[in-house]
C-alpha positions in Angstrom: 11.7 59.0 -44.2 8.3 59.5 -42.6 8.6 63.2 -43.4 9.3 62.5 -47.0 6.2 60.2 -47.2 4.0 62.9 -45.6 5.3 65.6 -47.9 4.8 63.4 -51.0 1.3 62.4 -49.9 0.3 66.1 -49.5 0.8 66.7 -53.2 -2.0 64.4 -54.1 -4.9 66.8 -54.2 -3.4 69.5 -56.4 -1.8 66.8 -58.6 -5.1 65.1 -59.1 -6.6 68.4 -60.2 -3.8 68.9 -62.7 -4.0 65.3 -64.0 -7.8 65.6 -64.5 -7.3 68.8 -66.5 -4.5 67.2 -68.6 -6.5 64.2 -69.6 -5.2 60.7 -70.1 -1.4 60.3 -70.5 -0.2 58.3 -73.5 1.6 55.1 -72.6 5.2 54.7 -73.9 5.3 52.5 -77.0 7.7 49.6 -77.5 9.1 49.0 -80.9 10.9 45.7 -81.6 13.1 45.1 -84.6 13.1 41.6 -85.9 15.8 40.1 -88.1 15.5 36.7 -89.8 18.4 35.2 -87.8 18.9 37.1 -84.6 16.3 39.3 -82.7 17.4 42.8 -81.9 16.8 44.1 -78.4 13.6 46.0 -77.7 13.8 49.8 -78.1 11.6 51.9 -76.0 10.3 55.2 -77.5 9.6 57.9 -74.9 6.5 59.9 -75.9 6.8 63.7 -76.2 6.1 65.6 -73.1 2.5 66.5 -72.7 2.2 70.1 -71.6 0.4 70.6 -68.3 -2.1 73.4 -68.8 -1.7 76.4 -66.6 -4.7 77.0 -64.3 -7.4 79.2 -65.7 -10.0 81.1 -63.8 -12.6 78.5 -64.8 -10.6 75.4 -63.8 -9.3 76.4 -60.4 -11.4 75.1 -57.5 -9.6 76.4 -54.4 -12.4 75.3 -52.0 -12.3 71.7 -53.4 -8.6 71.5 -53.1 -8.6 72.8 -49.6 -11.4 70.4 -48.6 -9.1 67.5 -49.9 -6.3 68.8 -47.6 -8.7 68.9 -44.6 -9.8 65.4 -45.5 -6.3 64.0 -46.0 -4.9 65.6 -42.9 -7.7 65.9 -40.3 -5.4 66.3 -37.3 -4.5 70.0 -37.4 -1.9 69.6 -34.7 -0.1 66.3 -35.3 -0.3 66.7 -39.1 0.2 70.5 -39.1 3.3 70.5 -41.4 1.8 68.1 -43.9 -1.5 69.9 -43.9 0.2 73.3 -44.4 2.2 71.8 -47.3 -1.0 70.6 -48.9 -2.7 74.0 -48.4 0.4 75.7 -49.9 0.2 73.4 -53.0 -3.6 74.1 -53.3 -3.2 77.9 -53.0 -0.4 77.7 -55.6 -3.1 77.0 -58.1 -4.6 80.5 -57.4 -1.2 82.3 -57.5 -1.1 83.0 -61.2 -4.7 84.5 -61.0 -3.8 87.0 -58.3 -2.8 90.6 -59.2 0.0 90.5 -56.6 1.1 86.8 -56.1 3.9 87.8 -53.7 1.2 88.5 -51.1 0.1 84.9 -51.2 3.8 83.9 -51.0 4.2 85.9 -47.8 1.1 84.3 -46.3 2.3 80.8 -47.2 5.8 81.5 -45.7 4.1 82.3 -42.4 1.8 79.3 -42.8 4.8 77.0 -43.1 6.6 78.5 -40.2 3.6 78.4 -37.9 2.8 74.8 -38.8 6.1 73.7 -37.6 5.5 75.5 -34.3 2.0 74.0 -33.9 3.3 70.5 -34.7 6.1 70.8 -32.1 3.5 72.2 -29.7 5.4 75.4 -29.1 2.3 77.3 -30.3 -1.4 76.7 -30.0 -3.6 76.1 -33.0 -5.7 79.1 -31.9 -2.6 81.4 -31.8 -1.6 80.1 -35.2 -5.1 80.9 -36.6 -5.0 84.4 -35.1 -1.6 85.2 -36.7 -2.7 83.9 -40.1 -5.9 85.9 -39.8 -4.0 89.1 -38.9 -1.5 88.7 -41.8 -4.3 87.8 -44.2 -6.2 91.0 -43.2 -3.0 93.0 -43.7 -2.3 91.5 -47.1 -5.9 92.2 -48.3 -5.5 95.8 -47.1 -2.2 96.0 -49.0 -3.8 94.5 -52.1 -6.7 97.1 -51.9 -4.2 99.9 -51.6 -2.2 98.7 -54.6 -5.3 98.1 -56.7 -6.6 101.6 -55.9 -3.4 103.1 -57.2 -3.5 101.1 -60.4 -5.8 101.7 -63.4 -9.3 100.4 -62.7 -10.0 96.9 -64.0 -13.7 96.4 -64.6 -13.5 92.6 -64.9 -14.8 90.5 -62.1 -12.1 88.5 -60.3 -12.0 84.7 -60.8 -13.9 82.7 -58.2 -10.7 81.2 -56.7 -9.3 84.7 -56.1 -12.6 85.7 -54.3 -12.4 82.5 -52.3 -8.8 83.4 -51.2 -9.8 86.9 -50.3 -12.7 85.8 -48.2 -10.7 83.2 -46.4 -9.2 83.5 -42.9 -11.6 86.0 -41.6 -12.0 87.2 -38.0 -14.0 84.2 -37.1 -10.9 82.0 -37.7 -9.2 83.6 -34.7 -11.8 82.4 -32.3 -12.6 78.9 -30.9 -14.9 77.1 -33.2 -14.1 79.3 -36.2 -15.5 78.3 -39.6 -13.0 75.7 -40.7 -14.2 75.7 -44.2 -12.7 79.1 -44.9 -9.9 78.9 -42.3 -6.7 77.3 -43.5 
């Protein structure tokens, strides 16, 4: 039960971003039919589904979403699984903007597996950071290789994509690494 509560609470930051973008949600209306002799039961009309906009380059704030994860789950060891789930939800906002989203999927799969090991104390936080940093570096190299083989795209990548690419650098694998870009 506690795990469910933790998992549900980690959805807050990305959900708040989505709700802000979607705007106010219409409340369901209640219509009541009245007859002169006997009142009819109330009928509730369910409003049509409001489409949730897909993230666009201008609306995705990866750094802000990750800062909310750090704030919501400050204990990187005891809350490792919940924090990783929050980070995965936050980085999911960047996924559609990436040229090769499966690379992010690979990173997040490792993030989830390592978080479990950190929380059960079978792996140190430093070792986890080193492994994430190494994989992130490999993924960026693979992305560069794929992009060089593809036709050149002269457009500048969205800020969120740049933030993801610049994350988990070598300093993350050392004690006292820059926690703002290490996740």
